[in-house]
C-alpha positions in Angstrom: -20.9 -36.3 -0.7 -20.3 -33.9 -3.0 -22.6 -31.3 -1.5 -19.6 -32.1 1.5 -16.6 -31.7 -0.9 -18.3 -28.6 -2.1 -18.8 -26.7 1.3 -15.2 -28.3 2.5 -13.7 -26.3 -0.9 -15.8 -23.1 -0.3 -14.5 -23.0 3.5 -10.9 -23.2 2.5 -11.3 -20.6 -0.2 -12.5 -18.4 2.1 -10.0 -18.9 4.6 -7.4 -18.6 2.1 -8.8 -15.0 1.2 -9.0 -14.1 4.4 -5.4 -15.5 5.0 -4.2 -13.2 2.0 -6.2 -10.2 3.2 -4.6 -10.2 6.8 -1.1 -10.8 4.6 -1.9 -7.5 2.5 -2.8 -5.3 5.6 0.3 -6.7 7.4 2.5 -6.1 4.5 0.9 -2.5 3.9 3.1 0.2 5.3 1.9 1.8 7.9 2.3 5.6 8.6 1.8 7.8 11.7 -1.8 9.6 11.6 -0.1 13.2 13.0 3.2 13.6 11.0 3.2 10.7 8.3 6.4 9.4 9.4 6.6 5.1 8.8 5.4 3.6 12.3 7.7 0.4 13.4 5.8 -2.4 13.4 7.9 -4.9 15.0 5.5 -5.3 17.9 2.7 -7.4 16.6 0.6 -8.0 20.1 -2.6 -5.9 20.6 -4.2 -2.7 18.4 -1.9 -1.1 15.6 -0.4 2.0 16.4 -1.9 5.3 14.9 0.9 7.5 15.8 4.5 7.1 15.7 4.9 8.7 19.7 3.4 10.3 22.2 3.9 13.5 21.0 2.1 13.3 17.8 -0.7 11.4 19.6 -0.8 14.3 21.9 -1.1 17.1 18.6 -3.6 14.8 17.3 -6.0 14.9 20.4 -5.5 18.8 20.3 -6.2 19.1 16.9 -9.3 16.6 17.3 -10.4 18.5 20.7 -10.4 22.0 18.5 -12.3 20.8 15.8 -14.6 19.8 17.9 -15.2 23.1 20.0 -15.2 25.1 16.6 -18.2 23.0 15.3 -16.5 21.8 12.3 -17.0 18.3 10.8 -14.9 15.9 12.2 -13.6 15.4 8.9 -12.4 18.4 7.9 -9.3 19.3 6.9 -7.7 23.2 7.8 -4.7 24.3 6.0 -2.8 27.6 6.7 -2.6 30.4 3.8 1.0 28.8 3.7 0.1 25.2 3.5 -2.1 25.9 0.8 0.2 27.9 -1.4 3.0 24.9 -1.3 0.7 22.3 -2.0 -0.4 24.1 -5.1 3.1 25.1 -6.0 3.4 21.1 -5.4 0.7 20.4 -7.7 2.0 22.5 -10.5 5.1 20.5 -10.4 3.1 17.2 -10.8 1.1 18.6 -13.3 4.1 19.9 -15.2 6.3 17.1 -14.7 3.0 14.9 -16.6 2.9 17.4 -19.4 6.6 16.5 -19.9 5.9 13.1 -20.3 3.1 13.5 -22.8 4.9 15.9 -25.0 7.7 13.8 -24.9 5.6 10.7 -26.2 3.8 12.7 -28.7 6.9 13.9 -30.4 8.9 10.3 -30.3 11.4 10.8 -27.5 13.7 7.5 -27.3 12.3 4.9 -24.5 15.5 6.1 -22.0 14.0 9.5 -22.1 10.8 8.7 -21.3 12.0 6.2 -18.8 13.6 9.3 -17.4 10.6 11.4 -17.3 8.5 8.8 -15.9 11.1 8.3 -13.1 10.6 12.0 -12.2 6.9 11.9 -12.4 6.6 8.8 -9.8 9.0 10.9 -7.5 7.3 14.1 -7.4 3.8 12.1 -7.3 5.3 10.5 -4.4 6.7 13.9 -2.9 3.3 15.1 -3.5 1.4 12.2 -1.1 2.8 13.4 2.0 0.9 16.5 2.7 2.4 17.3 6.3 
C-alpha cells in the first residue's frame, strides 16, 4: 500500500512539474525569428508561430536559402560592417553603464543614485538584446 501511495505521489509530482513547465512556456514572450517583434499569442491551436507575418517568414526563407547556397553553417550569423559597428557601439554603451555603477558603488554613492544607474544599466542591456 505504501508503494502504491509513493507511486501516486511521484505521478502527481511529475504531472505538476510538467504543468508548470507548460505554464512557464506559455507565459514566456514570443518574438519573431526574423525581426524580433513580439508575436501575438491569441491563437493557442496548432504550432507556435515563429514569425510575426508573411514578410518576415519570406525574408527568413530567403536568408536560409542563401546560407545553404553559400555553404556556410546553418547557425552562421552574417553581419554587415555597419551592423558590426552598431553592435560594438551598443556593447561600449553597456560597458560604460556597468562601469558607472561600479564606480558609484566604490565611491559610496547614495542608494537613489545607485538605483538610477542600475536602471540605466538594465535599460541599456535590454536595448542590446534586440540585435536587429
